[in-house]
C-alpha positions in Angstrom: 38.9 -3.8 30.1 40.8 -1.1 32.1 37.9 1.3 31.3 35.4 -1.2 32.6 37.3 -1.7 35.9 37.7 2.1 36.4 33.9 2.6 35.9 33.2 -0.3 38.2 35.5 1.1 40.9 33.8 4.6 40.5 30.4 3.0 41.0 31.5 1.2 44.1 33.0 4.4 45.5 29.8 6.3 44.7 27.7 3.6 46.3 29.8 3.7 49.5 29.6 7.5 49.6 25.8 7.5 49.2 25.4 4.7 51.7 27.5 6.6 54.2 25.5 9.8 53.7 22.2 7.9 54.3 23.3 6.5 57.6 25.1 9.5 59.2 24.0 13.1 59.6 24.4 15.0 56.3 24.9 18.3 58.1 27.9 20.3 56.8 30.3 20.7 59.7 32.5 23.9 59.9 35.8 22.1 59.8 37.0 18.9 58.1 35.9 15.7 59.8 38.2 12.8 60.6 37.5 9.3 61.9 38.9 7.1 64.6 38.5 3.4 64.3 37.2 1.7 67.5 36.3 -1.9 68.3 33.4 -2.1 70.7 31.5 -5.3 71.6 32.9 -7.1 68.6 31.8 -4.3 66.2 34.2 -2.2 64.1 33.1 1.4 64.5 34.0 4.9 63.3 34.1 7.8 65.7 33.9 11.2 63.9 35.8 14.3 65.2 37.1 17.6 64.1 40.7 18.6 65.0 41.3 22.3 64.6 44.7 23.9 65.0 45.2 27.5 66.1 47.3 30.1 64.1 49.4 30.7 67.2 49.5 27.6 69.4 49.8 27.9 73.1 50.6 24.2 73.5 47.3 23.3 75.1 44.2 21.5 73.9 40.4 21.6 74.5 38.0 18.8 73.9 34.3 19.6 73.6 31.5 17.2 74.6 28.1 17.8 73.0 24.6 17.4 74.5 22.2 14.6 73.7 20.1 16.5 71.1 23.2 17.9 69.4 26.4 17.0 67.7 29.7 18.7 66.8 28.0 21.2 64.5 26.7 23.3 67.3 30.2 24.1 68.6 30.9 26.0 65.3 31.2 29.4 67.1 33.0 28.1 70.1 35.8 26.5 68.1 37.2 29.8 66.6 36.8 31.5 70.0 39.2 28.9 71.5 41.6 28.7 68.6 41.9 32.5 68.7 43.3 32.0 72.2 45.8 29.5 71.0 44.1 26.3 71.8 44.0 23.2 69.6 40.3 22.1 69.6 39.1 18.5 69.4 35.4 18.1 68.7 34.1 14.5 68.7 30.7 13.2 67.8 30.2 10.6 70.4 29.5 7.0 69.2 25.8 7.1 68.7 25.6 10.7 67.4 26.2 12.8 64.4 28.7 11.5 61.8 29.8 8.7 64.1 28.4 5.2 63.9 25.1 4.5 65.7 25.5 0.9 66.8 23.4 -1.3 69.0 25.7 -1.5 72.1 25.5 -1.0 75.8 25.8 2.8 76.2 27.5 4.0 79.3 29.3 7.2 80.3 32.3 5.1 81.2 32.6 3.7 77.7 32.1 7.1 76.1 34.8 8.5 78.3 37.1 5.6 77.4 36.4 6.3 73.7 37.5 9.9 74.1 40.6 8.8 76.0 41.5 6.5 73.1 40.9 9.5 70.7 43.3 11.8 72.5 45.9 9.1 73.0 45.8 8.4 69.3 46.6 12.1 68.8 49.5 12.0 71.3 47.7 14.5 73.6 48.7 14.1 77.2 46.4 16.7 78.8 43.2 18.4 77.8 40.8 21.0 79.1 37.3 19.6 78.9 34.2 21.6 78.0 30.9 19.7 78.4 27.4 21.0 77.8 24.2 19.4 78.9 24.6 15.6 78.6 28.2 16.4 77.7 28.5 17.8 81.2 27.7 14.4 82.6 30.3 12.8 80.2 32.9 15.5 81.1 32.4 14.7 84.8 32.8 11.0 84.2 35.9 11.7 82.1 37.4 13.9 84.8 36.7 11.2 87.5 38.2 8.4 85.4 41.2 10.3 84.1 42.1 13.0 86.6 45.7 13.1 85.5 44.6 13.9 81.9 42.3 16.9 82.8 44.0 20.2 83.1 40.7 22.1 83.7 37.0 21.4 83.4 34.2 23.6 82.2 30.6 22.6 82.7 28.0 24.5 80.8 24.5 24.0 82.1 25.1 20.3 82.6 22.3 17.9 83.2 22.7 15.2 85.8 22.6 17.7 88.7 19.7 15.6 90.0 19.1 11.8 90.1 16.2 11.7 87.6 15.2 8.1 88.4 14.3 9.2 92.0 11.3 11.2 90.7 10.7 10.3 87.0 9.0 6.9 86.7 10.8 4.1 84.9 9.6 3.1 81.4 10.8 0.0 79.5 13.1 0.6 76.6 10.3 -0.5 74.2 8.1 2.4 75.4 10.9 4.9 75.2 11.6 3.7 71.7 8.0 4.2 70.7 8.3 7.9 71.6 11.6 8.3 69.7 10.1 6.7 66.6 7.2 9.3 66.6 9.7 12.2 66.5 9.0 15.0 63.9 10.7 18.2 63.0 8.0 20.1 65.0 8.5 17.9 68.1 12.3 18.5 68.0 11.7 22.2 67.5 9.2 22.4 70.3 11.6 20.8 72.7 14.5 23.0 71.6 12.3 26.1 72.2 12.4 25.2 75.9 16.2 25.9 75.9 15.7 29.6 75.4 13.7 32.3 77.2 12.8 33.8 73.8 13.0 31.9 70.5 14.9 33.5 67.6 15.1 32.6 64.0 18.9 31.9 64.2 18.2 29.0 66.5 16.4 27.1 63.7 19.7 25.8 62.3 20.2 23.7 65.4 16.8 22.1 65.0 17.7 21.4 61.4 20.9 19.7 62.5 19.0 17.4 64.8 16.1 16.8 62.5 18.4 15.8 59.6 18.4 12.3 61.1 14.7 12.0 60.4 15.5 11.7 56.7 18.1 9.0 57.0 17.4 5.5 55.8 18.4 4.0 59.2 16.3 6.4 61.3 14.7 3.5 63.1 18.2 2.4 64.3 19.0 6.0 65.3 15.7 6.2 67.2 16.8 3.0 69.0 20.1 4.5 69.9 18.3 7.7 71.1 16.2 5.5 73.4 19.3 3.6 74.7 21.1 6.9 75.5 18.0 8.3 77.3 18.2 5.2 79.5 21.9 5.8 80.0 21.2 9.3 81.4 18.3 8.0 83.5 20.2 5.0 85.0 23.8 6.4 85.4 23.7 9.5 87.6 26.9 11.4 88.3 25.3 13.7 91.0 26.7 11.6 93.9 30.3 12.0 92.7 30.8 15.7 92.1 32.7 16.1 95.3 35.4 13.8 93.9 36.2 16.1 91.0 39.7 17.4 91.5 40.3 19.5 88.4 39.9 23.3 88.5 36.3 23.8 87.3 34.3 26.6 85.8 30.5 26.4 86.1 28.6 28.4 83.5 24.9 28.4 84.5 22.1 30.1 82.6 19.7 31.1 85.3 16.5 30.6 83.2 17.3 26.9 82.5 14.6 24.5 83.9 15.7 21.3 82.1 14.5 18.0 83.6 15.2 14.8 81.7 12.0 12.9 81.4 9.8 15.8 82.3 7.1 14.7 79.9 6.5 11.6 82.1 5.7 13.6 85.3 3.1 16.1 86.3 3.7 19.9 86.0 3.5 20.1 89.8 6.4 17.7 90.2 8.3 19.2 87.2 8.3 22.6 89.0 10.1 21.1 92.0 13.1 20.2 89.9 15.4 21.6 87.2 15.9 24.8 89.2 19.3 25.7 87.9 19.8 28.8 90.0 19.9 26.6 93.1 21.4 23.6 91.4 24.4 25.7 90.2 25.1 26.9 93.7 24.8 23.4 95.0 27.3 22.2 92.4 29.6 25.0 93.3 29.7 23.8 96.9 30.2 20.1 95.9 33.1 20.7 93.5 35.7 22.2 95.9 37.9 23.8 93.3 35.2 25.5 91.3 34.1 28.9 90.1 30.5 29.7 89.4 29.4 32.2 86.7 25.6 32.8 86.8 24.1 34.3 83.6 20.7 36.0 84.2 18.0 35.7 81.6 20.0 32.9 79.9 18.6 29.4 79.2 20.1 26.0 78.6 22.7 26.9 75.9 24.7 30.0 76.8 27.2 29.5 74.0 24.4 29.9 71.5 22.1 32.4 73.2 24.8 34.8 74.6 28.1 33.9 73.0 29.7 37.1 74.2 28.9 36.4 77.9 30.0 32.8 77.4 33.3 33.9 75.8 33.9 36.3 78.7 33.4 33.6 81.3 35.7 31.2 79.5 38.3 33.9 78.8 38.5 34.8 82.5 39.1 31.1 83.4 41.6 30.0 80.8 45.0 31.6 79.9 45.4 33.7 76.7 47.8 32.6 74.0 51.2 34.3 74.0 
């Protein structure tokens, strides 16, 4: 009888593990993944995160916010760069991405920011430096506005949201956005990611693979629905009108070849060319955030920390203190 119950328990455990792997990204992350329990809209959810300690702590912490087409995996080279400087590094997958749950809820930057505040509170962290890339830059901005006393410093790496996309990209109902998400393929993801770099290199393929892993999951239709909901979040919830209210010391790292426009597939090439001009957008952002420093990276696209990690590290290293 005891043998029977042990076998039964093992089968249940195996089923749970298989079920989990079929509904969350199977990508192998560079450090152990932990989970925070959250209750949102009467749903019990799990938020995944990595918590990496340095060999020689300087007593400070970084939290890294990923972009829309990414998850914690793509910070794998940034984490050791920060820990080598003495920083504890927290790397969440936002609810709706990666190894976190992908629920049907109302997605907002305010709620995502609140989730991350709950995370750092649960870890007894009082202050953090915040690094946000792309959509993560919008989230980092909202976090800094909501919790100014918590943010020691802010780094925005080619953030989106420097323009109000809904003023020039036509609205589409959620059902139509969802149709496009459901048609996604490995090639469509790759073709979009190719626009992030002036020149495509084979080593960038791993980030396409990390995104495209969702295509093989049993619940991909639900993931596609969340992708549509979060597109609408970006479209409908601009931060561009509030940059002047950011108080934290801020570093702006702007790849000068970036021409990202959210929703550019819905507008003509002529209109696209009027927007997403990061050389001028970066300068405008520098003027709006009073206590900010602008680092312009020539010949660099949307993801400096992947394309030119050395230049990215140099910019960050000149902005944040070195461990003792």
